[in-house]
C-alpha positions in Angstrom: -7.0 -10.4 -3.8 -4.3 -11.9 -1.8 -1.8 -10.5 0.7 1.6 -11.7 1.8 3.9 -10.0 4.2 7.5 -10.2 5.3 9.6 -8.3 7.7 12.9 -6.8 6.4 14.7 -5.0 9.2 12.2 -2.7 10.8 10.1 -2.5 7.6 7.0 -4.6 6.9 6.7 -5.4 3.2 3.1 -6.2 2.3 2.6 -7.6 -1.2 -0.7 -7.4 -3.0 -1.9 -9.6 -5.8 -5.0 -9.7 -7.9 -7.6 -7.0 -7.7 -8.7 -4.5 -5.0 -12.3 -3.6 -5.6 -15.6 -2.8 -3.8 -16.1 -6.6 -3.1 -12.9 -7.0 -1.1 -11.9 -3.5 0.0 -13.6 -3.7 3.4 -11.9 -6.9 4.3 -8.5 -5.6 3.1 -9.0 -2.5 5.2 -9.6 -4.4 8.3 -6.6 -6.7 7.6 -4.2 -3.8 7.1 -5.4 -1.7 10.0 -5.2 -4.7 12.3 -1.5 -5.0 11.3 -1.0 -1.3 12.2 -2.7 -1.9 15.5 -0.2 -4.7 16.2 2.6 -2.0 16.1 3.8 -2.1 12.5 4.4 1.5 11.5 7.1 1.3 8.7 5.5 -0.1 5.6 6.3 -0.9 2.0 3.3 -1.8 -0.1 4.5 -3.8 -3.1 1.8 -3.7 -5.8 3.8 -5.5 -8.4 1.2 -8.3 -8.7 -1.8 -6.0 -8.4 -3.8 -6.1 -11.7 -6.6 -3.6 -10.8 -7.6 -1.1 -8.1 -10.9 0.6 -7.8 -11.8 3.8 -6.0 -12.7 1.7 -3.0 -9.2 0.3 -3.1 -7.7 3.8 -3.3 -9.7 4.7 -0.3 -8.1 1.8 1.7 -4.6 2.9 0.6 -5.3 6.5 1.7 -6.8 5.4 5.0 -3.7 3.2 5.7 -1.4 6.1 4.9 -3.3 8.5 7.2 -3.3 5.9 10.0 0.4 5.4 9.7 1.1 9.1 9.6 -0.9 9.5 12.9 1.4 7.0 14.5 4.6 8.6 13.1 4.9 5.8 10.6 5.6 5.6 6.9 4.1 4.1 3.8 6.0 3.7 0.6 4.3 2.1 -2.5 6.4 0.3 -5.1 6.2 -1.7 -8.3 2.9 -0.2 -9.6 1.8 -1.8 -12.9 1.4 0.9 -15.6 -2.4 0.8 -15.5 -2.5 0.9 -11.7 0.0 3.8 -11.7 -2.3 5.6 -14.1 -5.2 5.3 -11.6 -3.0 6.7 -8.8 -2.0 9.5 -11.2 -5.5 10.4 -12.4 -6.8 10.4 -8.8 -4.0 12.8 -7.7 -2.7 10.2 -5.2 0.8 10.4 -6.7 1.2 13.9 -5.3 0.2 12.9 -1.7 1.7 9.4 -1.4 5.3 8.2 -1.7 5.6 6.0 -4.8 8.8 4.5 -6.1 9.7 2.1 -8.8 11.3 -0.8 -7.0 11.2 -2.6 -3.7 14.9 -1.9 -3.1 14.3 1.8 -3.5 11.3 1.6 -1.2 13.3 -0.2 1.5 16.1 2.4 1.2 13.6 5.3 1.4 14.1 7.6 4.4 
């Protein structure tokens, strides 16, 4: 699991790669929430290089979304691989999170 981030305008784009599973979810959670605490409230989570996400990983994404909502922020997910998209669909997360196809669409999302 690796993260990279870049600031585009007032939006922080965080890209994930590899796998989010029970072995690394707690570390990922602390990394992401620390960034929120630093004042980043407009997020795009680009999952184009994410190969796998477990229920522990879904929990981290949901926690991030809730924390951003509490601070009047926004989270938009993009570029989900088909099998990752299926996990979000089966879990019901597609109905509660904003998921778009591309980074460009995510950045334009209001």
